[in-house]
N, C-alpha and C positions, 0 to 999 in steps of 0.2 A: 635485455631484452633489446630488441633495434626501436627506434624512435616508431620508425609507422607501428610496428605493434602497439605499444605505447598511445599511440592519438588511436589507434583502434580502437582497443580497452576504451578507454576514457570518452570518446565518442559513445559506445555503447552505454556507459555510465549515465552518460547524462541525457540518451533518447528514453535509455529504461527507467528514469529517474522523474522525467514529464511525465512517462505513461503510470507510473506510481503516483506521483501527486495528483493525477486529473482523476484517480478513483479514491481518492484520502476521503470523500466525504460519505465513503462506506461506512470506514470505521466508527467514525466520529458519528454519525446517526445510527449508527447499530448501539453507540453507548448511552444516548439518547431514551433510544427504546428498549434499553434494559434497566430504564429506573434513574440513571446519570444524566441529569438536567444541564441546558446551559452549557455554560465554560467548564462544568466538573470534570467532563470527560477531556477537554484538552489538560486540563491541569494532572490527571490521572499520568497521560501517555507522557508528557512533559517531565514528569516528576522519575516515571522510569526510565527516561533519556536520560537523565541528569545523572541516577544512579549509576548505570550501565558506563557512561561515559567518565564517572568522576576520577576511574584510576588512570584516565588521560592526563588528567590535571595536578594529580601528585605526582604522577612520574616525571613532568616536565613544569613541575611548580616554577622552576627559576626564569623558565621562557613566560610562564605567564605575567608575575610581576615584571618583566622588563617589558612585556606587551603597551604596558601607560594602560592609564585611566580614558585616552579618546578612543584608542585600539576596543579596549575590555566594551566601553561606555556602546560602541559603532554596533560590537558583534551581539551585544544585548539588546539592544535597540530591534536588531533585524528579528531574533526572537520574539520578541515584543510583538512586532508586526504578524508574523507568523501566526501569534497565538489571537490576532483578530482578525484576522484571514480563517482561523480553524474554524472564531467562536460564529462568525457570518456562513458560515456553510451553515449554520443551524438553525439559523432566521431566515436567511434569504433562498433565493431558487440558483441552483450549484451554477450555471452557466455563467449568470449575470454578478453573481461574484468574483466567480475568475476573472471573466474580464476586468471588472471594475479594479480588482486587484493586479493586472496586467497594463492597465497604464504605466505602470512603472518606471519606464524607459521618457516618457514625457517628463515625471516629474524629477526623476535621472540628470535630461539634458538642461532642464532650468537650472537648476540647482547647484551641476556643475561653472555652468556658466555665469550664472548671478551672486553666486557665493561663492564659488571656489576659484572663479575666474579662468576656467577652463575656454579653449578655444573651442566654435562652435561649430560643425560642419554645416554645407546647406543643405543634405540633405536631413539632417537631423533638427532644423528648421520645420521644413516640411512635412517632419513626423510628430511635432511638438500639435502643429497644425492637424493633421490628420486625428490624433491620439482623442483633440478634445473636439474636434465635428464628432468623432466618432461616440464620444461620451453624449453628446449633445443630444444624435439620433438617436439611442442607445437608451434614454432616459424619456426621451419625449415620447415613446412607443404608449400608445391609445389617448393621444392628445391629453395628455399634462406636461406639468413645469419639468424643465428637463435636471430634473433632483433625484438624490437616490431615495429610494422609501423603505421606508422600516429600518429598524437598526443592523440588521445585517449588511446592507447595498453601504449604508455607512462606515460600518466598521472596514469592509473591503475595500473602501477609496482610502479613509488614512491609513488603513495598512499600508496600500500602495505607496504613499506618503512617507511612511516612519520607513519603510526596507529600501526609498530610494536615500533617506538621511543616509540613516545602516549601511550601503555599500558604499556610498558615497565617504565616509568616515574609514573604513575595513582599506577600499583604496587607495586612501591616502597615509594611512598610518598605521594598520595592523601586517605584522609578520609571524602572526602566529600560525602553528600547524593545525590540521583538519580535527588532530583528536581534540584537543585541548580546545579549540575554538569552538568545535559543534555541542562543548560543552557548555562554555561560556554561554552559547545560542539557547539551549534549552533551559538555564536555569533565568536565561531572560526572560523565554515563556513563561515558565514556572509562576515567577514573581507578578507577571502580565496579568494570568488565568488568577491566581490567587487574590490578586486585587480585585477584579471585576465579576468574577465567580458570582459572588453573594450579592453584586446588582442585580443581574439577569434571576436568577433563582437559589431559593436556600439551600443547603446539604440536605437530601429529604430525610426525613426524619424514620426510621429504621433499618436505613440503608445502612450495610456491612456488605464492604469489600468482599472481606474473607467469608463471606457467606452464597456468595455466587461466582463460581468458578471460571462461568461464561466472559462473566464482567472483567476478571481480573484480566483472562486471556486476551482479549480484546485489548486492556491497558498496555499487558508485555508488547504483543506483538506489532500495538501504534507505535508505541512509545521506541520499540526497540529497530523496527523498521524502518517506519517513516523519518520518524524525527532523528534518530537513531546513525544506523546506519546508511539510509541512503543520503542525508544528508554529508554527511564526514566524505561517503565517496564524491559526493558533486564537487563537496571543496578540493579532494585531492585531484579531480578530472577538470576541473575550470585551471589550475593552475597548470592547466597542458594543453592546454586549445587554446585558438583563435577566439577571441571575445564573438564572433559574428557566427562561429558555431554553435557554440553554449547560446546564444540568445536565438538560433532559426530553431535547435535541435528544442530548444524548452518551448517553444509553443504547443507541441506534442501537446502538453496537459490543456492547452483550451479546450481543440478538439476533441479529447478521450474524456474530460469534465461535460462538456456538454451533448456527447452520444451517450454515454455510461446513464447521467441524470435523465435524459429523453426515454433510454430504453427501461431504466429500471427504476426510474421516480415519476415516469411520463409528463417530464415538466419539458414543455414546448415554448418555444421562443416567438416574439409577435417579430414580422417581415420585418420591421423596422428596428429592432434587437439586434434580427442576423445580419442588417446593414451596419449596422455602428458597429457591432462586436469586429466585422470583415474589415470594415478601418481601423480600429486598433489593434487586430494584429500586425496589420498592414505599417500602423505607424510602428509596434516593435520591429519588425524587420528592416525600416528603413533607416531607422535608430543604431544596427550594429551594422548596417550596409558600409558606411564611409571606412569603417574599421576595415570589414574586410576586401575594401579598393587600397588602403594604405599597404595592409599585408601583402597584395598582391603586388602591389610596386616595388616594395622591395625586394 
């Protein structure tokens, strides 16, 4: 297969992944509607993903052992971040949760600069300023203090920081392939969900998963499609694309999430929230722009 064809396939995978995660809130809330409250739906989905992906770990167990605790911990931390994001979609407005999570480039740049000692291009400094300004504007809508409101928004903000930490560790230490890495990712997500779920809602009395084929189907589809297949394919694609292209294509998640929530859940944003969200998206684009320029210079 030619390099151009590989790049085209990888580009399509990233674009479809962004669209897919933009509507991820639909199965999450559908599981809640079927009687699986709070974080339990996330636990169901990530457990399915762990089981589906476990053969990759068994097949490449030597690679997993060689990866080392820092790499494995970073991948698992990424899974934990996704769990917080997933739970946040239950307790907050979809667009705000996605935008708070997409402040990740700000935290990644700060961690890279002050923890890892990596060089920070000028445009990434501007991206930090835009991202923080967008956060303040977005959370100030309605004349309130610029702080997250409710558990969902706090979890989305914390999830973005955790994802930034996780991806920094993955970038610095991980050489694990997509299959076993996605399984470790799902395992970190499952453990986090099991720890958090009882604090939000107890397991509903009398609920039997085996007695609800629809709920089982939702768990299987969500776990295999979102947590398994899409993430494994995304990891494969990101190894073959310029980081700038990946960052830009993943912005489709913000647009699809906001539009789908407005059309299907009646969630509408305040003008200041839209303005703040636009600044957050601009920060994400600027964060990858220096990488794109360097690639062209080569």
